[in-house]
C-alpha positions as CSV (number, residue, x, y, z in Angstrom):
1,M,6.9,26.7,-27.7
2,L,10.1,25.0,-26.6
3,V,9.0,24.3,-23.0
4,L,5.3,23.8,-23.9
5,L,6.1,21.0,-26.3
6,G,9.2,19.7,-24.5
7,C,7.8,19.5,-21.0
8,G,4.5,18.4,-22.6
9,V,6.0,15.2,-24.0
10,V,7.5,14.4,-20.5
11,A,4.0,14.8,-19.1
12,N,2.6,12.6,-21.8
13,V,5.1,9.9,-21.0
14,A,5.3,10.2,-17.2
15,L,1.8,11.0,-15.9
16,I,-0.7,8.2,-15.3
17,R,-3.6,7.5,-17.8
18,T,-2.2,9.7,-20.7
19,K,-2.3,8.3,-24.2
20,G,1.5,8.3,-24.3
21,F,2.1,6.8,-20.9
22,N,5.4,4.9,-20.7
23,G,6.3,6.0,-24.2
24,G,10.0,5.8,-23.4
25,F,13.1,8.0,-23.4
26,L,13.5,8.0,-27.2
27,M,10.0,9.4,-27.6
28,V,11.1,12.2,-25.2
29,N,14.3,12.8,-27.2
30,V,12.5,13.1,-30.5
31,A,9.7,15.4,-29.2
32,W,12.3,17.7,-27.5
33,G,14.0,18.0,-30.9
34,L,10.6,18.9,-32.4
35,A,10.1,21.4,-29.6
36,V,13.4,23.1,-30.5
37,F,12.4,23.1,-34.1
38,A,9.1,24.9,-33.3
39,G,10.8,27.3,-30.9
40,V,13.5,28.3,-33.5
41,I,10.9,28.8,-36.2
42,V,8.7,31.2,-34.2
43,S,11.6,33.2,-32.6
44,Y,13.6,33.8,-35.8
45,A,13.5,37.6,-35.4
46,S,15.4,37.5,-32.1
47,G,18.0,35.1,-33.4
48,A,16.3,32.1,-31.9
49,H,18.7,31.5,-29.0
50,L,16.0,30.0,-26.7
51,N,18.8,29.3,-24.1
52,P,21.0,31.4,-21.9
53,A,23.9,29.0,-22.5
54,V,23.7,29.7,-26.2
55,T,23.4,33.4,-25.7
56,L,26.4,33.5,-23.4
57,G,28.3,31.1,-25.7
58,L,27.8,33.3,-28.7
59,V,29.0,36.3,-26.6
60,A,32.1,34.3,-25.6
61,N,32.6,33.5,-29.3
62,G,32.7,37.2,-30.2
63,A,29.2,37.9,-31.5
64,K,28.6,41.6,-32.0
65,T,24.9,41.5,-32.7
66,F,21.9,39.4,-31.9
67,G,18.9,38.8,-34.1
68,S,18.0,38.3,-37.8
69,A,19.3,40.7,-40.4
70,A,16.2,43.0,-40.2
71,T,16.0,43.1,-36.4
72,Q,19.6,43.1,-35.1
73,V,20.5,44.6,-31.8
74,D,24.0,45.2,-30.5
75,V,25.5,42.8,-27.9
76,T,25.6,44.8,-24.7
77,F,25.1,43.9,-21.0
78,L,21.5,45.1,-21.2
79,S,20.7,43.2,-24.4
80,V,22.2,40.0,-22.9
81,I,20.1,40.4,-19.7
82,A,17.0,41.1,-21.8
83,Y,17.5,38.0,-23.8
84,I,18.0,35.8,-20.7
85,G,15.0,37.4,-19.0
86,A,12.8,36.8,-22.0
87,Q,14.0,33.1,-22.2
88,M,13.0,32.7,-18.5
89,I,9.6,34.3,-19.0
90,G,8.9,32.1,-22.0
91,A,9.9,29.0,-20.0
92,I,7.6,29.9,-17.2
93,I,4.6,30.5,-19.5
94,G,5.3,27.3,-21.3
95,A,5.4,25.3,-18.1
96,V,2.1,26.8,-16.8
97,L,0.4,25.8,-20.1
98,V,1.7,22.2,-19.7
99,W,0.1,22.1,-16.3
100,L,-3.2,23.4,-17.7
101,A,-3.2,20.9,-20.5
102,Y,-2.5,17.9,-18.2
103,K,-4.3,19.2,-15.0
104,Q,-6.4,16.1,-14.6
105,H,-3.4,13.8,-15.0
106,F,-1.4,15.7,-12.5
107,D,-4.3,15.3,-10.0
108,E,-4.4,11.5,-10.5
109,E,-0.6,10.9,-10.6
110,P,0.4,9.3,-7.3
111,E,4.2,9.9,-7.6
112,P,5.5,13.3,-6.7
113,A,8.8,12.6,-8.6
114,N,6.9,12.1,-11.8
115,K,5.2,15.4,-11.4
116,L,8.5,17.2,-10.8
117,G,10.0,15.4,-13.7
118,V,7.5,17.0,-16.1
119,F,8.9,20.4,-15.1
120,S,12.6,20.0,-14.5
121,T,15.5,17.5,-14.8
122,G,17.0,15.3,-12.2
123,P,19.9,12.8,-12.0
124,A,19.6,9.1,-12.5
125,I,22.5,8.8,-10.0
126,R,22.8,11.8,-7.7
127,S,26.4,13.0,-7.6
128,Y,26.5,16.7,-8.0
129,G,30.1,16.9,-9.3
130,W,29.6,14.2,-12.0
131,N,26.1,15.5,-12.8
132,L,27.7,19.0,-13.4
133,V,30.3,17.4,-15.7
134,T,27.5,15.7,-17.7
135,E,25.7,19.0,-18.2
136,I,28.9,20.8,-19.1
137,I,29.7,18.2,-21.8
138,G,26.2,18.1,-23.2
139,T,25.9,21.9,-23.4
140,F,29.4,22.2,-24.9
141,V,28.3,19.9,-27.7
142,L,25.2,22.0,-28.3
143,V,26.9,25.4,-28.5
144,F,30.0,24.2,-30.2
145,V,28.1,22.5,-33.0
146,V,25.7,25.4,-33.3
147,I,28.6,27.7,-33.9
148,G,30.0,25.1,-36.4
149,F,26.7,25.2,-38.2
150,G,27.3,28.9,-38.8
151,G,26.1,30.9,-35.7
152,G,27.8,33.6,-33.8
153,R,30.9,35.2,-35.3
154,Q,30.7,32.8,-38.3
155,G,27.5,34.1,-39.7
156,D,25.4,37.2,-39.9
157,G,22.1,35.8,-38.6
158,G,23.0,34.2,-35.3
159,L,21.4,30.9,-34.4
160,A,18.4,31.6,-36.7
161,A,20.7,31.5,-39.7
162,L,21.1,27.8,-39.3
163,G,17.5,27.0,-40.0
164,A,15.5,25.0,-37.4
165,L,16.1,21.5,-38.7
166,P,19.9,21.1,-38.0
167,V,19.4,22.3,-34.4
168,R,16.5,19.9,-33.9
169,L,18.6,16.9,-35.1
170,L,21.4,18.0,-32.8
171,V,19.2,18.1,-29.7
172,I,17.9,14.6,-30.5
173,G,21.4,13.4,-30.8
174,I,22.5,15.0,-27.5
175,G,19.5,13.5,-25.7
176,A,20.0,10.0,-27.1
177,S,23.7,10.0,-26.5
178,L,24.3,12.1,-23.4
179,G,20.9,12.5,-21.8
180,G,20.9,9.4,-19.6
181,P,22.7,10.6,-16.5
182,T,20.9,13.9,-15.9
183,G,18.0,14.2,-18.4
184,Y,20.1,16.8,-20.4
185,A,18.8,20.1,-19.3
186,I,21.5,21.9,-21.4
187,N,19.5,25.1,-20.9
188,P,19.3,27.0,-17.6
189,A,15.9,28.7,-18.5
190,R,14.3,25.4,-19.6
191,D,15.0,23.9,-16.1
192,L,14.8,26.8,-13.7
193,G,11.7,28.5,-15.1
194,P,9.5,25.3,-14.9
195,R,11.0,24.4,-11.5
196,I,9.8,27.8,-10.2
197,V,6.4,27.0,-11.7
198,H,6.3,23.7,-10.0
199,A,7.1,25.4,-6.7
200,I,4.4,28.0,-7.1
201,L,1.4,26.2,-8.7
202,P,-1.2,24.4,-6.5
203,I,-0.3,20.9,-7.8
204,K,-1.9,18.2,-5.8
205,G,0.6,16.0,-4.0
206,K,3.6,17.6,-5.8
207,G,6.2,17.2,-3.1
208,S,9.6,18.9,-3.2
209,S,10.9,21.0,-6.1
210,D,14.4,19.6,-5.4
211,W,16.1,23.0,-4.9
212,S,19.3,21.2,-3.7
213,Y,19.9,20.0,-7.2
214,S,18.6,23.1,-9.1
215,W,22.0,24.8,-9.4
216,V,23.4,21.9,-11.5
217,P,21.3,22.5,-14.6
218,V,21.9,26.2,-14.4
219,V,25.7,26.3,-13.7
220,G,26.6,23.3,-15.9
221,P,25.1,24.6,-19.1
222,I,26.5,28.1,-18.5
223,I,30.0,26.7,-18.1
224,G,29.6,24.4,-21.1
225,G,28.2,27.1,-23.3
226,V,30.9,29.7,-22.5
227,L,33.7,27.1,-22.9
228,A,32.3,26.1,-26.3
229,G,32.2,29.7,-27.4
230,F,35.8,30.3,-26.5
231,A,36.9,26.9,-27.9
232,A,35.3,27.6,-31.2
233,I,37.5,30.6,-31.8
234,P,40.7,28.6,-32.5
235,L,39.1,25.3,-33.4
236,L,36.5,26.3,-36.0
237,P,37.2,28.2,-39.2
238,I,35.6,31.6,-39.7
239,L,33.0,31.3,-42.5
240,T,32.9,34.1,-45.0
């Protein structure tokens, strides 16, 4: 749901002859927030992480279990790998569905960059070091505020305990405020899974998948999420 609706709005804005063509960056921000809302709602039982950076951030923050009260699992190396693997699989499936929904528009779109932009992020100004800094900051805000809402060690339900609405508003805010330089991946699975799909699918005139940049929206969010998890221990009060 996250990637289907999130990458779907980028397709609607970026691809030629869609009803939402040239809808603008704010439209993308709002719809990505709604995509997070939908994703959190339907993944409640797992704790609704949706994002390896959130999963690792909660681990760094000291979470002992993942999931809702009725479906908790202990935090172990295997459970963390399972969560990240599931997030990647979901992102890949969502990206394939976006391609199917917009197949005719992909065929008619003349710009390879617009096609890649549906699936994965890219910098407005390419500077790997500064792009990395942007992704670290954006993801730090995401995970730190999520923990402040009551996730991780501060609550008994993980991310799902927050409810979907606060996280949706947070993602809109991050996109509008910090999304300009890199397109705010803030989620390794959201970027890497669809990028793999772009590389594999027979998309007419698709061009490069920009693998030289692909490490930035993976490494940056992981660093930002883990830093936020550690920083929240001394900086945020433990809720009881």
